[in-house]
C-alpha positions, 0 to 999 in steps of 0.5 A: 490155969497155971498149968495152962499158962505154962504149957501154952506160953500165955502171958496172962489170963483170967477166969470166972465161974458162975454156978446156981446164981453165984460167982464161985471163982473169979481170978487172974493169972499170969501178967497184963504185960510182959514189960511191966510184969504187972499181975492180972486180976479179976478186974483186968480189962481184955479185948473180948472181941467177937464175944461182943456180938452177943451184946449186939444181939441183946441190944437188938432184942431190947429194941424189938421189945420196945417196938422199934424194930422187928427181927424180920425187918428188912435191913434196907427199911432202916439203912436204905444204902445197904446193897448186897451181891444181887437184888433179891438178897438186897431186898430180902435181907432181914436183921436176923440175917445180919447175925446168923452168918448165912449171907452167901458171902464167903468166910470173913468176906471184907475183913480186910477193911479192918485187918490190919487196923489203921485203915481209912474205911468208913460206914459208907464204904461198908454199906455198899461193899457187899455188891463186889463180892462173889457169893460162895453159897446160895443165900441162907443155905450155909454157914460162913462166919463174917464180921462186917454184917455185924457192923451193919447191925451196929449201924441199925442200933445207932439209927433206930435208937438215936445213939451210937452202938457204943453208947447203947451198949454202955447205957442199956446194958453195962450200967444196969448190970453194974458192969462198971469196968466194961467199955464198948470201945478201947477209946472209951477207957480213960484209966488204962492202969488195969488194961491187959495188953496183947502178946504174940509169940515169936521164935519161942519168945513172947513179944508184946503188941499194941492194942488194936484200934477201934473199928467204925463201930464195935458191934463185931468185936469192940468190947473191953471187959473183965471176968467179974463184969462178964459174970453179971452178964452170964448170971443175967442170961442163966436167969433168962434176962432177969437181973438184980438182987431180987431178980425183979428187973429184966434186960429182956424177956425169956422169949427174946432169950429163946430167940437168941439161943434158937438155932438159926443156921445149922452146923455140922456136929462133930462126933464125940462119944464123950459128949454124945452130941446130936445137934449144932448151930448158930443162934443170934450171937451165940453158938448152940449145941447139946452136950450130954443131953443138955443145951450148951451156948458159947462163943469165942473172941479173937483180935491180935493177941487177945483170945477169949471164950464164954460158955454156959450150960443153963440146965446146970445153971453154969457159966465159965468165961476165960479172957487171955492176952496172948495169940495162938496159945491163948486159944489152946488155954481157953479150950483146955480149961473150959473143957476141964471145968465143964467135964467136972460139973458134968461128972465126967472122968478126967482127961488131960485137956491141957496136954491134948490141946498142947499136942494138937496146937503144936502139930498144926503149928508145925504143919503151918511152919512146914508150908511157910518155910518151904515158900521162903526156901523157894524164894531164896533159891529163886533170888538169883533169877533175873526178873523184869521188875518194871513189868509189874511196877504200876498202880492197880485197883480193886473195886472194894479195897481200893488202890494198891501200888507196886513200886521200886524201893532201894532196888526192891520191888514193894507193895503198898495199899493206899487205904490200909497203910499197914499192908505194905512190904517187900515183894520177893520172886517166887515162881512164874508170875507170883511173888511173896510179900513179907508185910512190915506188919507182923502182929498176925501171921498174914504174909501173902502171894501176889499172883500177876496176870500178864499181857501178850508183851509180859507187862502186868494187867492184874493181881490176885492174892492169897495167904501164904500160911495155911494157918492165916487168920481168915479175916485176911481175905486176900482171895476176894481181891481182884486188882486191875492195872489202872495206870497207863 
């Protein structure tokens, strides 16, 4: 862990390992904040981001067992307002479809409603937004990871149980498992003394970020927890839903466990002679694969400056969780250290995973930097070119994302979103009818192109967008936008 923190430039991290029903290691490394220098410990709370999805699946399993819903219930039977991109999909979309990333929508569709944080989109917007997207594959045929369908799952939990998703997770999962320092949202943390703060690396130096604001519910990624508490979560799963000192209590049945860990959406297997894997897929809130002839379930999580991974090998009665508070490098750390721990229990020869991931991440970063640097070099060369900025000024609207305005600010063309106020920034001429936008928001690498369509007089009539960097986070789904000019 110490080697990985140094190599991947991570501010702080924590790891816990459970084996044969016991916590065999639970410890913090590095600092919660580079500004305070306070140390991470096993109780330090991190945003676990998409590791929250497994809690949403477990909550639904509890409601299924109580007879309040069925996995195959149609979503519209519980949420009549729900509307997908065509009538057949709307009528047949069931609860498991919300959890399995096989909707036919593209990767991260609609995430721009919540990334960056601080937008004004509400549940009523989310329920009907899907009708405006172009499907990228046939329904239930292809895996494309999404977040906002999990938000719908959270709404079903709320409507079925009579309490918010956050209250349900707190009362029906955290309390019985004695996850006493875990919270279903940032807003529920009253004492933030042991909260890890997110960090990013800029020009070789770490900078501290603000914590990511809560979404309309946390079903896709809202939980804050620590490695000591996640150990209880892993132990319960490894005991097939049972918990407590004598394992007499159960959160859900073994049948529900099998349903969550069954492959619902098939994924391509990465050939690996080292692990001899034959299958991979997505269950309900968990990734599923085989390594060395045994089942492995895992999930990762990511928010600005917060990255995490939970992994279990049930046949070895083994679980590993790693939580980090640094973007980019955190992924290298959680992958490298998890692989090292798993290899030791699988009896494999030593491999320097830290070095391997460090080299790989650096290569990816260099490739991404090359692309973005060339774009900004082109912008610099184009700066002397005369551009009729007034042809682009105006108000434009996208059917799901709402209005944006292109206007002049201090002799500079500027972009601002009405509904997502952090999406604003100067626009620089690039080539032809395209501009590069440098967002004021720089907590994530999300600068984007604006590609204008012009009428016969050269006046802009519409805007399409795409990310500049090949390494842009998929949650900035600029490609799903199609703005039309609405001012006359």
